[in-house]
C-alpha positions as CSV (number, residue, x, y, z in Angstrom):
1,M,28.7,55.6,-3.0
2,P,31.4,54.7,-0.4
3,V,32.4,51.0,-0.5
4,Y,31.1,48.9,2.3
5,Q,31.2,45.2,3.2
6,G,28.4,43.4,1.3
7,G,27.8,46.5,-0.8
8,K,27.9,46.2,-4.6
9,S,28.8,49.7,-5.7
10,R,31.9,48.5,-7.4
11,L,30.7,45.2,-8.7
12,G,27.1,46.1,-9.5
13,R,27.6,46.6,-13.2
14,R,29.4,43.3,-13.6
15,I,26.8,41.4,-11.6
16,H,24.1,43.0,-13.7
17,D,25.9,41.8,-16.8
18,V,26.3,38.3,-15.5
19,I,22.6,38.1,-14.7
20,V,21.6,39.4,-18.2
21,C,24.1,36.9,-19.8
22,I,22.4,34.0,-17.9
23,E,19.0,35.3,-19.0
24,D,20.1,35.5,-22.7
25,S,21.3,31.9,-22.5
26,L,18.1,30.5,-21.0
27,Y,15.4,32.6,-22.6
28,D,14.4,32.7,-26.3
29,E,15.1,35.9,-28.0
30,D,11.5,36.5,-28.8
31,V,10.4,36.1,-25.2
32,E,9.4,39.2,-23.3
33,L,11.7,40.1,-20.4
34,V,10.5,38.6,-17.2
35,D,10.1,40.5,-13.9
36,Y,13.2,41.2,-11.9
37,F,13.2,41.0,-8.0
38,E,15.8,41.8,-5.3
39,P,14.7,40.8,-1.8
40,F,17.9,42.2,-0.3
41,V,18.2,45.5,-2.2
42,G,20.3,47.4,0.3
43,M,21.8,50.5,-1.2
44,G,20.8,49.5,-4.7
45,G,24.3,48.7,-6.0
46,V,22.9,46.1,-8.5
47,M,19.3,47.3,-8.9
48,K,20.4,50.7,-10.2
49,H,21.8,49.1,-13.4
50,F,18.5,47.3,-14.1
51,G,16.7,50.6,-13.5
52,K,18.4,52.0,-16.6
53,D,16.3,49.6,-18.7
54,N,12.8,50.2,-17.6
55,D,11.2,47.7,-20.1
56,R,10.4,45.2,-17.4
57,N,8.8,45.2,-14.0
58,L,11.3,45.8,-11.2
59,Y,10.6,44.8,-7.6
60,A,12.7,45.2,-4.4
61,C,12.5,44.6,-0.7
62,D,14.8,44.5,2.3
63,Y,14.5,43.3,5.9
64,N,15.9,46.6,7.0
65,T,12.7,48.8,7.2
66,D,14.8,52.0,7.0
67,M,16.1,51.1,3.6
68,I,12.7,50.7,2.0
69,I,11.6,54.0,3.6
70,M,14.6,55.7,2.2
71,W,14.0,54.5,-1.4
72,R,10.3,55.3,-1.3
73,E,11.1,58.8,0.1
74,L,13.8,59.3,-2.6
75,Q,11.1,58.6,-5.2
76,N,9.0,61.2,-3.5
77,G,11.6,63.9,-3.5
78,W,13.6,63.3,-0.3
79,I,17.2,64.7,-0.4
80,P,19.9,63.0,1.7
81,P,21.8,65.0,4.2
82,K,25.3,66.3,3.3
83,K,26.6,66.5,6.8
84,C,26.3,64.5,10.0
85,S,27.8,65.2,13.4
86,R,28.6,62.5,15.9
87,A,25.7,63.7,18.0
88,I,23.2,63.4,15.1
89,Y,24.7,59.9,14.3
90,E,24.1,58.7,17.9
91,K,20.6,60.2,17.9
92,L,19.6,58.5,14.7
93,K,21.0,55.2,15.9
94,I,18.2,55.0,18.5
95,S,15.5,56.8,16.6
96,K,12.5,55.5,14.7
97,P,13.1,54.1,11.1
98,S,13.5,56.9,8.6
99,A,15.2,57.8,5.3
100,D,17.9,59.8,7.1
101,R,18.5,56.9,9.5
102,A,19.0,54.5,6.6
103,F,21.4,56.8,4.8
104,I,23.5,57.9,7.8
105,G,23.5,54.4,9.4
106,T,25.3,53.2,6.3
107,V,27.5,55.9,4.8
108,A,28.7,57.4,8.2
109,S,29.6,54.0,9.7
110,W,33.0,52.2,9.4
111,G,32.8,49.6,6.6
112,G,29.2,50.7,6.0
113,I,28.2,48.3,8.7
114,W,24.9,49.4,10.2
115,F,25.7,51.9,12.9
116,Q,28.9,50.0,13.7
117,A,30.9,53.1,14.6
118,Y,31.0,56.8,13.6
119,R,33.8,57.2,11.0
120,L,33.7,60.8,10.0
121,D,36.2,61.9,12.6
122,C,38.8,59.8,10.8
123,Q,38.3,60.7,7.2
124,P,41.5,60.6,5.2
125,P,42.6,64.0,3.7
126,G,40.4,64.8,0.7
127,K,37.7,62.2,1.6
128,D,34.1,63.1,2.3
129,F,32.1,60.0,3.0
130,I,28.8,61.8,3.4
131,G,29.4,63.8,0.3
132,E,30.2,60.7,-1.7
133,G,27.1,59.0,-0.4
134,Y,25.0,62.0,-1.3
135,R,26.3,62.3,-4.8
136,G,26.0,58.6,-5.3
137,I,22.4,58.3,-4.3
138,M,21.4,61.4,-6.3
139,K,23.2,60.1,-9.4
140,I,21.0,57.0,-9.4
141,K,17.8,58.7,-8.3
142,D,16.2,58.6,-11.7
143,D,17.0,55.0,-12.3
144,M,15.4,54.0,-9.0
145,Q,12.2,55.7,-9.9
146,Y,11.1,52.6,-11.9
147,V,11.5,50.2,-9.0
148,N,8.4,48.9,-7.0
149,F,9.6,48.9,-3.4
150,L,7.5,46.3,-1.5
151,D,6.5,46.6,2.1
152,P,9.5,45.8,4.4
153,T,9.1,42.1,5.2
154,S,11.1,38.9,5.4
155,Y,12.0,37.4,2.1
156,E,10.5,34.2,3.4
157,S,7.0,35.5,2.8
158,F,7.4,35.6,-1.0
159,S,6.6,32.8,-3.4
160,P,8.0,34.0,-6.8
161,S,7.5,32.1,-10.0
162,G,8.8,32.7,-13.5
163,I,11.0,35.6,-12.8
164,T,14.7,36.5,-12.3
165,I,15.9,37.0,-8.8
166,Y,19.1,38.3,-7.4
167,C,19.9,37.8,-3.7
168,D,22.6,39.5,-1.7
169,P,22.1,38.2,1.8
170,P,24.3,38.6,4.9
171,Y,27.4,36.6,4.3
172,L,28.1,33.6,6.4
173,G,31.1,34.1,8.7
174,N,30.8,37.9,8.7
175,N,31.0,38.5,12.4
176,L,31.0,42.3,12.3
177,G,28.3,44.5,13.8
178,D,25.8,44.2,16.6
179,K,25.4,40.5,17.6
180,K,21.7,41.2,18.3
181,S,21.0,42.7,14.8
182,L,19.0,41.0,12.1
183,F,22.2,40.8,10.1
184,Q,23.9,38.6,12.7
185,Q,20.8,36.5,13.5
186,F,20.2,35.7,9.8
187,D,19.3,32.0,9.4
188,H,21.7,30.8,6.6
189,D,20.4,27.2,6.4
190,K,16.8,28.4,6.0
191,F,18.0,30.8,3.3
192,W,19.6,28.1,1.2
193,D,16.5,25.9,1.5
194,I,14.4,28.7,0.2
195,M,16.8,29.3,-2.6
196,R,16.5,25.7,-3.6
197,K,12.7,26.1,-3.8
198,W,12.9,29.4,-5.7
199,S,15.4,27.9,-8.2
200,V,12.8,25.4,-9.4
201,N,10.7,28.0,-11.2
202,N,12.9,31.0,-11.4
203,I,16.4,32.1,-12.4
204,V,18.0,32.7,-9.0
205,V,21.5,34.3,-8.7
206,I,23.1,34.6,-5.3
207,S,26.0,36.6,-4.0
208,E,28.0,35.0,-1.2
209,S,31.6,34.0,-0.4
210,I,30.7,30.3,0.2
211,A,27.7,28.1,-0.6
212,P,26.3,24.6,-0.2
213,K,27.6,22.0,-2.6
214,D,24.5,22.0,-4.7
215,F,25.1,25.6,-5.6
216,K,27.8,26.3,-8.2
217,A,29.9,29.3,-8.5
218,I,29.4,30.8,-12.0
219,W,31.5,34.0,-11.4
220,K,34.1,35.1,-8.8
221,A,35.7,38.3,-7.7
222,D,37.7,39.8,-4.8
223,S,36.4,42.7,-2.8
224,Y,38.0,45.0,-0.3
225,V,36.5,47.2,2.4
226,A,38.0,49.6,5.0
227,L,37.0,48.3,8.5
228,N,38.7,51.2,10.3
229,K,41.4,53.7,9.8
230,Q,44.2,51.1,9.8
231,S,42.5,48.0,8.5
232,T,41.2,46.8,5.1
233,K,39.6,43.5,4.7
234,K,39.7,41.3,1.5
235,Y,36.9,38.8,0.9
236,K,35.5,36.6,-1.8
237,D,32.4,37.9,-3.7
238,N,31.1,35.1,-5.8
239,L,27.9,34.5,-7.7
240,Y,26.1,31.1,-7.3
241,V,23.3,29.4,-9.1
242,H,21.7,26.1,-8.1
243,E,23.1,23.1,-9.9
244,S,19.8,22.6,-11.8
245,I,20.3,26.0,-13.4
246,F,24.1,25.6,-13.8
247,S,23.6,22.4,-15.8
248,I,21.5,24.0,-18.5
249,I,23.7,27.0,-19.1
250,D,25.9,26.3,-22.1
251,N,29.6,26.2,-21.8
252,S,30.2,29.2,-24.2
253,T,28.0,31.3,-21.8
254,K,29.9,30.1,-18.8
255,N,33.2,31.0,-20.4
256,E,31.8,34.4,-21.4
257,I,30.7,35.0,-17.8
258,K,34.1,34.3,-16.4
259,H,35.5,37.2,-18.3
260,I,32.9,39.7,-17.2
């Protein structure tokens, strides 16, 4: 799929490998794989790699209602559109939640920022953003069949225990997009408080560019995204775990993770 800010289409495989490496370090070999949960699944850049191994229960949610509708509809045979005019884009922007709205609101917008601005008029020669998105989502369709998509709701309503969790929340300091959107109104302090609670009884891995001091970066990468026709933004895409988890991961595993 096209690369967008916060999306994990390019880093998804590596993030998957880091999470599995942490699990291998903390779980005994003879222990059955625990459930895996993503409360901010987005376009499935990481989840699709777990879907290839359907030997554990997979759960996902997102505070964007359209996204959950899209994934459920995909499981039921929905086919994403291959074209989108500016008129359709603007109509979907103010329409009710739907699979088409989730897809177009992401792949047809600059930087993949939810209905930020229509970008198909400025596609570079040889580029087809809608086509890339279509092929990308159809490629992972079978892998996403094994995911249990929970009702759209806030992550705050969950009380997970004994599972592995990957969180990809809105990044602090990302001031792009509509100021009234859920993305911009995200409560980062509350998020980290919840991550502290979840980390007591779960393996919790979090994508962010910065984190509170009691969360330790276990893996780092640089990401790039096109914001418009002339501008590309570079930002840090790090993986954090709470210090209580970081302290029990052995040094050999930490060194292995650095090279993923």
